[in-house]
Every structure is written in structure tokens, then in C-alpha cells.
N, C-alpha and C positions, 0 to 999 in steps of 0.2 A: 504493499500500499504506499503511496506518496503520502512523503510527512505533510503536504500542506493541505490534506484531509484530514488530518488529526485532528482532535476534540482541542489538544493543549494550543494546535494555531489558529484553530477556528477562535476559540475563546480571547488569547492575546489579540488576534486582529480586532475583536469587536471592542476589545477594552482600548487598543490606542485610536480605533475611527471614534470613540466618545472623547476621545482629547484633540480629535482633528489632526491626527498623523496621518498622513498619506504611507501605507505600508510599501504600494510597490515603490515611490520615492526614496524611502529608505532603502531597500533594497538594491537600487541602482546606486546609491550613492557607496553602497557597502561594498557592491561590486567593482565598485572604481577603487577601493582602499588598496595601494601598494606599499609593500614594505620590504625594505632591502636588511639582510640577515648577513654578520658579519664572518669572512673566512676565518680569522682568529677565533671564533666561538667553536670551533670544532675541534681545535687539537688540543693536546694536553696543556692543562694550566695549574696554577697553585696560588700559592701565597709566597711572602718574602721568606717563608722557613722553608718550604718543599715544594715540586711539582706532583700533584696526582696523576699517575698513568691510569688510564681506563682502556679495557681493552677495545681493540678495535675503533680506537679514537685516530682522525685523520693525522698523515704526518708528512703531506704535502699538498701542492694547491689543487693539483686534481683531485685527491681525495675528498678535502675540503669542497670542494664545487660538487661532486657527486652526491655528500652529504646535505648542502644547501637544496643541492634539485632535489632531495626526499622531501625536505620540508615545504617546497612548493607546491611537488605533486601531490599530498596531503593536505594542503591548506589552500591551495588556487592563488594565495594572494601576498607571496614573498618569491618574485620574479627576479631581484635582483641581490647581487651578490657584492659586498665591499672586499678593495683590495689592499694588504697592509705592503706597502711597495718591497722593503728588504727580505720581509719575511716571507714573501709568496713569488715574487719575481726577481730574485738577487741579479739576476742576467740580463734584467731590462726586455726579455723576449715576451712581450703581453699580448702579442699577436696571437700565438698560440694557445694562452689561457683564454683569451675573449673567442676562438673559435670552438674550444673544447667545450667553455660555460655554453654558448648558443647551441651545441650538439644534444644538449640536455635539457633545451628550454629555458635557459638561464641567460640574463645580460650582466655585465659590470658595473658595477653601483660609484658608491665614491672611490678618490684613489687617496688613501692616506700613506704621505710620508712618515718616514721614520728619522728623527732629528732628537733621538733621547740615549738611544744603546752605545755608541762609538766612546771610548774613551776621550776623544777630544770635546765630548760636548759636557765633560764633568762640570763646568761653570755655566752650561747652556749654550745656545745654538744662535739663534737670531738675534739674542740679547747680549750673548757673551761678552765679556771684553774682550777676547780674542780673534783677533781679525781672522783667523785661518780656520777656526772655528763655526764663524760667522759666513764665510765663502764657502764652505764645506758645503753646510746646511744649505746655502743657496744655491749652489749647483744641486745639489740630491732634489731640492723640490721642484726647480725649473725643469729636471729630468721628469720628476712623476708628472708632469704637465703635458709633456711629449707622450709619455706611455698612455697619459689618462684619454688624450684625442685620440691614439689611435687607439685605443679600447673602445670609444666610443662613450665614455664615460663624460659626465658635463658638470662634475663635481670635486673638486680639490678639496679635501677634507683636513685641516690644520688642527693638532694639537700640540703645545710646544710644551716641555716640562722645564722651561725656564725657569729660576730663582735664583733663593740664596739661603744659606740654613742658619747665617748668624748676622746679627747686627752691625753692621759697618763692614762687610763685606765687599758690598758693592753699591753704588751709588745708583737710586732708586731712578732719578731722572733719565741719568747717562742709558741706562739700561732701556727707558720707553724710547728715547731717539733711536737707538739701534735698531731696537726692535721696529720700532715705525719705517723707517727707512728699508729694511730688510722687506716687510709686508708689502710694502709699497713696489718696489721692485718685482714681488710676486706677482702682485696685481695686474702692470703692467705686460707682464708676459702670457696672464690669464684672460684677462678681459679681451682681448680683440679676437680671440675664439671662441667666444660665446659661453664661456665656463662660469662656473660660480665658486668663490672662495668664502669656505666656511671658517668660521674663528671659535675654537671651542676654548671652554675657561675651567678653571679648575679653582677649588678654594685652597686646596693644599695636595701636595705629595706630587712627585717626590721630595721638594723641595718643603723643608718645614717651618722657615723663619718668612718668608714672602714667596708669592707666584707672580711672575711678570702681567698674567691676564688672569685673574682671580677670579672675576666676578662677569656678569654681564653685563654691566656698567661699563667696564674696561672693554671688553669687547665690541660692543657697541659703538664707542668712539673711535678705535681702531678702524673699524668699518667706515664709519664715516670719512675718516681721514683716506681711505683707500679709493671708494666709488661705491658704485651703485649695486654691482654686482658682488661687493663681500658682504656676506650676512653672518650671524650669530647663530653656531651651533650648541645647543642646550643638552646636556649631559644628564639624566635623572639624578644623579649623583653625586654632583658635583656642587652641593648647595650646603649651607651650615644647615644645622636644625632647627628647623621651625619656619624657614624661609617659605614664600608663598611661590610655589612655581607658577600655578596657573593665573596668576598676576602678572608674572613675568612674559608669558605666554602672551598674553593679550595686550599688553604694553607692546612687546616688537612685533607683533603681527600688525598693528594699528601703525605702527611706524615703518611697516612692510620691510623690516632687516631681520625676522624672524626665518633662518634657513633649512634648519634642519633639527632631528632630534638623534639624542644616542638613549634609546629605550632602554631600562633595566629597572631596578629597584634598589634600596638603602636600609639599613637597622641603623648603622653607626656612621660610615664614610661611603667612600666609591666603592660600595661591594658586590656590586654588577651582580647581582641576583636576580632571578626572574621577573620580568615586568608586571607587576601586579598583586606579588606573591606575599609584598609586606603592607602594602596601604593601595588599596584596591581604589578606595573611593578617592585620592589623589587622583588616580591615572583616569578615572571618570572625571574628574573636575576641571582636567587639565584638555582631556578631547571636548568638552562642554565648550570652552572658548573654543576650541578648533572649528566645531560643527558651528557654532555661531559665528563666527567670523566667515565660513564660506558661503553665509545666506545673505554675506551682506558684498555688492555688486562694486562699491567702492574701495575694498580691500583685495590684495592679493594674497593667496594662501596657496601658494607654489612653493611647500615645504619639502623638504626629503624626510620621511619617515623612516630613521634606520636604527636597527637594535644594536646595542655594544653591550655583551655579559660575558661571563664566563662562568661556566659553572664546572665548578672545581671536583664537586662530587656528585651531581646527578648526571644520567647519561645525557650526550651532548645533545642530541636530536631531538631527544624528547624533551628537554629543557627549552631549548628554541621553537618546537612545536608548542607548546605552553604560552610561552611570550606570545607568539602569534596569536593563537586562540585569544587570549587576555587583551591584546590589543582590539581585535574586531568584536569582543564582546564591549569592552568599554566604549567603543566609536559607536555600536549599535545603541548603547542606553543613551549616550548623548545625542543620538538622533531623534530618539523619541521624546525627547523634553518637549514639554507643550510651551513652545515659544513666546508665542502671543499671551499664553496665562501668567508667564512668567515676567513678562513685559509691563502687562496691567498691575500687578503685583507691585512691581518694582516702582511704578510711577503713582502707585496708590500708598506706596511707603509701608506695605503690609510683609512686615520682615518674615514672620511666620507663615504665611502664605506664600510667598519666595521658597523660601526653602523650602518647604513639603511638596514643590514642582520637583523641586532637584532631588529631592529624596524619593519620589515616587517614580522617576525614572530609574534613577540607580538602583531601588531595591524591586525591579520588575525582573521577572525572569526572562530573559531572550531567546534561551536555549530553541524554544520552538523554531522560532524567527530562521535563527543561524542555522538549524537543522532544511529546513526548506531552502535558505539561501545557498548553501551546500549544495544541496540535492540539484539546484538550478544548474549549477557550476559544473558541476560533474565530477567533484569532490567528496569522500567520505562523510559523514554526518556527525562521526565524533574522529577525527583527526589522528589524533594522538591513538585511540582504541587500535584503529586501524593499522596505523603504523607500527604498533606492539605485534600487531601479526601477522604483518608483513614477511617476515624471513628475515629483511634487510639486515637487521644488526647481526643475527648470527650468520650471516654470508660474509660479513666483512671481518667481523672476529676472526672465522677460520681463514681467511685470505690475509687481514693485516699482522694478527697475531694480537 
């Protein structure tokens, strides 16, 4: 029997119709959802103390792409895979990677330079007082732009580990000037190609006294100094406790400067946990701001929805499927918010009424809707269960060891 004929789906449709929600319009927007999974999310990972090895974990870029293809196969909304340049393509031969991804139904998503592992970056990359380190970092980033263009990627995703560990170690303003100069040179090479430069921020780590791009405001200022194709990349784990992330999302969308997300979840710091596993209500509120903005024709919501997480002890592919499903669920709940009722309550300054409208959408069980949606998209109604029964992990464990 089709899920569209189930009592659960019919009851949900009646409930949503009563709120003035167009269920078919909601499904069309959900079908347009596109997520990017990270290549580095499929290999072995760990903590500062140890790497935890998992049977069957991907060992190279081809195996990472194979695993990413499984996530897309079972969810239908994850056709992009992010590339980490030095980890994935140390020889620069991106064309072969692109062709292999396409053979499995994927496309190359963001290109991520690596300017934090080499010993020369001990005191920073683009902000370093060492000219040699700055030039090496710039050369690598410019090479990544060429690789991205060859791969068909439109996004250069920059995360800089630059910072200091002790007071007086370096001059804050001089570091800022060096960083601005480097980013402007990157932007001059990238913008004419029609690519977008995303600047990511992080409160702390690996530097523990100060980070050169420590928050969204700093990233925003740097973007403004570069040009309109420079935008802010928000990682959900890169904020201090208690920060209102959905407020930042709304602010940056209104400014036309929210370029992308790195979805994950945290309990303490940059934990890279499964998105929605710790604070699913926050994830819903973030998507609520996105869904609202998408209905405003005066706003640009050309945002890259990327996942950045590392499952140290969870099975890698299952963890990624869980995140994709959680993001799909959060978006679905955001799409069934009674926008008119919410606006009316806000204008009437009815605080309780406005909050109840959001909570009603959040507490609605959208699983019948998502089962019908997946049925229409030709993917399993329960992607995680279907993957577990597919035999893929048993096969790759046998092959990879």
C-alpha cells in the first residue's frame, strides 16, 4: 500500500490544511533540499588523544566517495561531497576524482584548502608574521581555486586555524592587516571565475588565547572588505555557550552574507556530533529562519547546506544518514509553521500565542509526510533501516578490512 493512502498521512494532511498549509508546496520545497556531506566524515577520526579505527572506514578518496554515494542513494538529497584538498587530492589530480564521483551520481561540492597542518603554519597561515608561511598558504589556496574550477565546484571554503596562545605573542592589528591582504588576493583570483569564497569563524582551538577570525562579526567584516562574492560560513559548533545562532542566521541572511552552514551539534565545544542529536529544537529554529526568509522575494537565500562532523565511535555512514534525516525533519517542521498566524500574533504582541505556533509545528510528527515524500522520490521510507539491511557495510568491511 502506498504511504499516501495511510491513515497517518491523511490525518496529518487534514491537520495541516486546517492551519492553511499547502502540503504539496511543502513537499516541493523538501524535494529541492540539497545537502553536502564531507569526505573527511567517512574516514577514521578521533580526539586529541587517539584515533579510533572502525572496520570498513574509508581509506582514500575513492572509498569516501563510494560511502557518500550510499548516503545519497538512501536519502535522495545529498548529491554533493566536499573535498579536503591535501587529504583527498594531494597530487592535484581532481579531474579523476570528479569523474569517479559523477559515475556514482555525485558532484563535487566545496573545495577546502588545508593551511593548518604543515609545520610552517605553527604561528599561522595568512595572518602569520612569517612571510614564507603566508606565501605558502596563499599559493595553496590559489591552487585550490584552480582545482575547484576544474572540478565544477563553485565554492572555496576557508577555515583558518590562525591565532595565538599567549598574551603578547603577536600584535592583533598587524595580524588583522596581514589576513585582510591575503584574503583580498584570494578574492581577486576567485571572483572573476564566478566562485564564492566562504569565510568560517571559530571561537577557539587550536589557538587558546585568541583566534584571528573568532566570530561571525569578524568574518562579516572581512567579507565586506573583499567583495559581494565573499560570505560567512557558519559552523554550529563554533560559538560560545548560549549564543542565539538563529538570530545570527536571520541577521546574515538579511545582509545577504550568509553563504553556508557546517551542520553538526555540540554539547561542550566543537564536538562535531550528529546534527540534531543534542539540541533538535535549536536546529528547528535555525531552519525556521531559513524557511521564513525563503518566502521573502527581497532576500537571497543561495546558501550552501553542508555537513561537517566526525563520528569517532558511531558507524560513519549511519551517522551521516542520521544527520541528513534530522536536517530533513527540521526543515519539514519549519515549512509547516503557520506563517500568517505567527505574523498576526507578533503584530498583536501576543508572546504566548506566537510561541505556541512555533512549538505546535515543532511537536508535529512529520514522519508520515517524509515517508510519502521519499516514496515519491524513489528512496526508502526509512533510509537508515534500509541501509542497515543493504549489506553494504558487511561487503566493505570484507574488502577494506
